[in-house]
N, C-alpha and C positions, 0 to 999 in steps of 0.2 A: 331527894330531888324535886324540883318544882315540875308541875304538869302544865304544859303549854295548852291552856284552854282553847286558843284560836285554832290550834293545829288539831286538837280534839274535835272541835266542831266540824272542821273542814272534813275530817276523816269519816265522821258520823254521817254526814250529808251525803257521802259518796256511797252509801248502803241504802237498798231498798227494801222495805218490808212489804207484807201483803197488801196493805192499802195502796202503797206506790205501785205496786205491780198492777192492780186492779185499774189505777189511773192510766199508766203507761199503756195497756193492752186493751183498756175499755171492756173490762170483763167482770163477771161476778166473783164473789168471794171464793166460791169453791173452785173455780177454774184457776184463780190466782194461786190459791193454795196448791193445786196439782203442778202449776209451772214450777213453784218454788220447791216442791218435793223432788221433781225431775231435776232440777238444778242441784239439789242436795245429793241425790243419788249420783250425779255425775262430778260430785265434789267441787261444783262451782258455787254452791251456797252453804252457809252454817246454820246450825240449829241451836238455839239458846232457850232452854226450857221448852215451851210448846211452839216458839215463834221461829220463822225462818228469815234470814237476811241473805241477800246477794249483793256484792259490790258492783258498782257501776262498771268497772273493768270487766268482771266476769260476765256480766249480763250481755255486754257488747260482743266479747269473745264468743259466747254461746251464740249469739244471733248471727254473727258472721259465719261460724262453723256450720250452722244447720240452715243458713239461707238457701232458699229453693227446695229444701226438703219437707217432706209432710212428717209432722208429729201428732200422734194421737194422745188426747188427753182424757 
């Protein structure tokens, strides 16, 4: 089967890594990692090797679900 490169690129762009989280939340590396670890524990993120990734959809769902609540990092 042929792989649709355009579809793969679009799918990959819809995932955020630690650097993306740092940019989105304007935070340092350690705080971005804590955010990703919380998302991983809530089964909203995935871990590949030592790296965490969260889909755009999962991040938006998390933010909606916890809007107005305090989360300690």
